[in-house]
RODO-119023 format. One line per field, with one value per residue (C-alpha): x, y, z. Coordinates in Angstrom, 3 decimals. Layout:
<atoms>
xx	X | ... .
yy	Y | ... .
zz	Z | ... .
</atoms>
This chain:
<atoms>
xx	-61.270 | -58.014 | -56.338 | -52.650 | -50.705 | -48.214 | -45.076 | -46.593 | -48.753 | -51.338 | -48.668 | -49.129 | -52.401 | -51.031 | -51.667 | -55.088 | -56.102 | -55.319 | -57.263 | -60.292 | -60.417 | -60.318 | -63.492 | -65.301 | -64.684 | -63.676 | -60.913 | -58.930 | -55.836 | -54.982 | -51.951 | -52.728 | -51.341 | -49.557 | -50.811 | -49.689 | -47.345 | -45.522 | -45.480 | -44.153 | -47.406 | -49.783 | -52.526 | -54.893 | -57.780 | -55.878 | -56.011 | -59.541 | -60.885 | -59.217 | -60.796 | -64.236 | -64.005 | -62.790 | -65.500 | -68.250 | -67.177 | -67.573 | -70.729 | -72.599 | -72.026 | -69.070 | -66.490 | -63.623 | -60.574 | -57.833 | -54.599 | -52.861 | -53.248 | -55.505 | -57.625 | -58.251 | -59.106 | -61.521 | -63.155 | -63.628 | -65.323 | -67.343 | -70.678 | -70.732 | -69.658 | -71.695 | -69.026 | -65.727 | -62.623 | -59.882 | -56.487 | -54.353 | -56.017 | -54.643 | -57.360 | -59.531 | -60.026 | -60.117 | -58.334 | -55.473 | -53.862 | -52.825 | -50.415 | -46.711 | -45.499 | -43.314 | -41.812 | -42.438 | -40.570 | -42.396 | -41.303 | -40.746 | -37.844 | -38.794 | -37.769 | -34.475 | -33.568 | -34.838 | -32.311 | -32.487 | -31.809 | -34.501 | -37.035 | -36.336 | -36.816 | -40.185 | -41.271 | -40.082 | -42.949 | -42.094 | -39.847 | -36.755 | -38.460 | -41.225 | -38.687 | -36.770 | -39.992 | -41.048 | -37.567 | -37.728 | -41.193 | -41.330 | -42.115 | -41.675 | -44.713 | -46.191 | -45.309 | -48.389 | -50.667 | -49.118 | -49.161 | -52.889 | -53.605 | -51.423 | -53.322 | -56.634 | -59.441 | -63.082 | -64.995 | -68.589 | -68.950 | -69.341 | -72.903 | -72.121 | -71.045 | -67.426 | -64.567 | -61.438 | -58.214 | -55.456 | -51.934 | -51.012 | -47.404 | -48.133 | -45.770 | -47.339 | -51.047 | -51.873 | -54.178 | -56.468 | -57.244 | -58.612 | -60.541 | -62.181 | -62.995 | -64.682 | -66.712 | -67.824 | -68.855 | -70.534 | -68.187 | -66.452 | -62.941 | -60.147 | -56.755 | -53.902 | -50.330 | -47.405 | -46.581 | -47.978 | -47.270 | -47.871 | -51.534 | -50.593 | -46.965 | -46.288 | -46.273 | -49.826 | -51.196 | -53.078 | -54.878 | -55.828 | -57.154 | -59.262 | -60.723 | -61.654 | -63.265 | -65.195 | -66.583 | -67.376 | -69.181 | -71.212 | -72.027 | -73.060 | -75.358 | -76.789 | -77.660 .
yy	-141.313 | -143.138 | -142.632 | -143.445 | -145.038 | -143.571 | -142.203 | -142.347 | -140.154 | -140.156 | -141.502 | -144.938 | -145.207 | -144.566 | -148.120 | -148.307 | -144.917 | -146.009 | -149.251 | -147.571 | -144.700 | -147.208 | -148.700 | -145.400 | -144.468 | -140.896 | -141.030 | -138.701 | -139.501 | -136.497 | -136.197 | -135.954 | -132.654 | -131.978 | -129.343 | -125.754 | -125.975 | -128.936 | -132.703 | -133.106 | -131.735 | -133.250 | -135.300 | -138.006 | -135.530 | -133.337 | -136.180 | -137.206 | -133.707 | -133.592 | -136.877 | -135.756 | -132.525 | -134.279 | -136.895 | -134.311 | -132.602 | -135.770 | -136.437 | -139.632 | -142.479 | -141.763 | -144.518 | -144.589 | -146.727 | -146.776 | -148.667 | -149.224 | -145.965 | -144.727 | -147.827 | -146.884 | -143.320 | -144.731 | -146.963 | -143.967 | -141.937 | -144.803 | -143.677 | -140.920 | -143.198 | -145.394 | -148.095 | -148.890 | -150.781 | -151.327 | -152.768 | -154.067 | -151.480 | -150.641 | -152.210 | -150.192 | -151.129 | -153.806 | -155.500 | -152.988 | -155.297 | -157.526 | -154.839 | -155.295 | -152.870 | -150.052 | -146.912 | -143.722 | -140.395 | -137.092 | -137.208 | -140.631 | -139.987 | -142.322 | -139.858 | -138.890 | -142.513 | -143.928 | -146.232 | -148.386 | -151.578 | -150.960 | -149.903 | -153.060 | -155.157 | -153.493 | -154.110 | -157.640 | -158.113 | -154.960 | -154.475 | -152.279 | -149.290 | -149.304 | -149.551 | -146.528 | -144.576 | -145.202 | -144.476 | -140.937 | -140.282 | -141.621 | -138.897 | -138.498 | -139.171 | -137.878 | -140.097 | -138.900 | -140.058 | -143.513 | -143.753 | -142.912 | -145.652 | -148.083 | -147.273 | -148.190 | -146.041 | -146.883 | -146.904 | -147.982 | -151.017 | -149.775 | -150.047 | -149.471 | -152.315 | -153.127 | -155.079 | -156.002 | -157.022 | -158.504 | -159.654 | -163.131 | -162.260 | -158.859 | -158.288 | -154.947 | -155.826 | -159.495 | -160.924 | -162.294 | -158.771 | -157.799 | -161.059 | -160.314 | -156.768 | -158.097 | -160.499 | -157.757 | -155.509 | -158.285 | -157.375 | -159.322 | -160.573 | -161.403 | -162.726 | -161.743 | -162.992 | -160.838 | -158.324 | -155.057 | -152.914 | -155.545 | -154.727 | -151.169 | -151.365 | -155.008 | -156.735 | -157.975 | -154.573 | -154.178 | -157.449 | -156.356 | -153.063 | -154.954 | -157.212 | -154.197 | -152.164 | -155.181 | -155.679 | -151.981 | -151.811 | -154.886 | -153.414 | -150.005 | -151.681 | -153.914 | -151.023 .
zz	132.065 | 132.757 | 136.161 | 136.418 | 139.231 | 141.699 | 140.100 | 136.629 | 134.437 | 131.705 | 129.329 | 130.944 | 129.013 | 125.507 | 124.302 | 125.918 | 124.535 | 120.982 | 121.322 | 122.877 | 120.404 | 117.551 | 119.020 | 119.208 | 122.839 | 123.717 | 126.329 | 128.558 | 130.612 | 132.805 | 135.055 | 138.763 | 140.020 | 143.330 | 145.754 | 145.118 | 148.106 | 146.594 | 146.346 | 149.897 | 151.355 | 148.804 | 150.473 | 149.280 | 149.235 | 146.758 | 144.231 | 145.209 | 144.539 | 141.139 | 140.138 | 141.328 | 139.311 | 136.165 | 136.436 | 136.927 | 133.693 | 131.607 | 129.574 | 130.339 | 130.273 | 132.550 | 132.802 | 135.295 | 134.559 | 137.175 | 137.717 | 141.060 | 143.044 | 140.258 | 140.774 | 144.393 | 143.351 | 140.771 | 143.375 | 145.669 | 142.919 | 141.468 | 142.952 | 140.315 | 137.444 | 135.115 | 134.865 | 136.563 | 135.476 | 138.071 | 137.134 | 139.988 | 142.256 | 145.675 | 147.837 | 150.237 | 153.881 | 155.160 | 152.247 | 152.521 | 155.067 | 152.140 | 150.898 | 151.696 | 154.376 | 153.044 | 154.569 | 152.570 | 152.911 | 152.336 | 148.705 | 147.131 | 144.708 | 141.890 | 139.180 | 140.805 | 141.519 | 138.216 | 136.566 | 133.478 | 135.423 | 138.053 | 135.417 | 133.457 | 136.614 | 137.237 | 133.626 | 132.761 | 130.300 | 128.306 | 125.280 | 125.407 | 123.774 | 126.391 | 129.223 | 127.911 | 127.396 | 130.993 | 132.385 | 130.995 | 132.412 | 135.965 | 138.465 | 142.189 | 144.356 | 147.582 | 150.512 | 152.412 | 149.593 | 149.606 | 153.397 | 153.415 | 150.909 | 152.870 | 156.081 | 154.450 | 153.061 | 153.740 | 150.466 | 149.762 | 147.530 | 143.913 | 142.634 | 138.958 | 136.626 | 137.408 | 135.885 | 137.835 | 136.077 | 138.214 | 137.342 | 138.490 | 139.376 | 140.938 | 143.876 | 144.843 | 144.973 | 145.661 | 143.015 | 145.728 | 146.949 | 143.529 | 143.364 | 146.708 | 145.612 | 142.506 | 144.608 | 146.991 | 144.090 | 142.129 | 139.302 | 136.574 | 137.292 | 134.850 | 135.898 | 133.599 | 133.304 | 134.344 | 137.030 | 138.339 | 135.263 | 132.593 | 131.768 | 130.763 | 129.670 | 128.818 | 125.449 | 126.047 | 127.101 | 123.808 | 124.440 | 127.972 | 126.589 | 124.042 | 126.719 | 128.813 | 126.029 | 124.756 | 128.264 | 128.452 | 125.111 | 125.995 | 129.411 | 128.071 | 125.528 | 128.247 | 130.569 .
</atoms>
């Protein structure tokens, strides 16, 4: 199960889904849903409960793959998973202090304020078609969810096999935070070129997806 980042959706995993299905892995990439009362009142636990329910419905072996905010959600649910892959994950406490400080309104207007120029700046490793595709699909995000992640969430160290992928030029999640997480979890660590969105939406995203599924297939066979 693929878990998307803040302001995104399951569409972020289109390249990864194709690569993984070609290697015999059944995948799902659901969209996280806001609370019934609206995005402005959506809390971290609203997303956490969705992930727990989706994961419980999966047959084993259950594999969680999360990017950015989705990476932190995957880490939180990892005790019920058989393997974990985190890509530029927002770090749990106490590593959350490495995140740059940002103010968040009740509703972060990423969809309303989306522009071609800003999308291109956030995706320097992507081709023009990918930039346009993303521009049309960004969504607003809950400020409360992001503030909770920024404040730090206490999460047990994952006990399942884990792989951490981190982008060298990531300006949102320092690469060292992912490296430390991997060390704490006894997991594998791979440093990738590019920025925060490159592993999913950049020109080398297919290669990153191959690396991850090859690790996964080797890990599932090993266990």
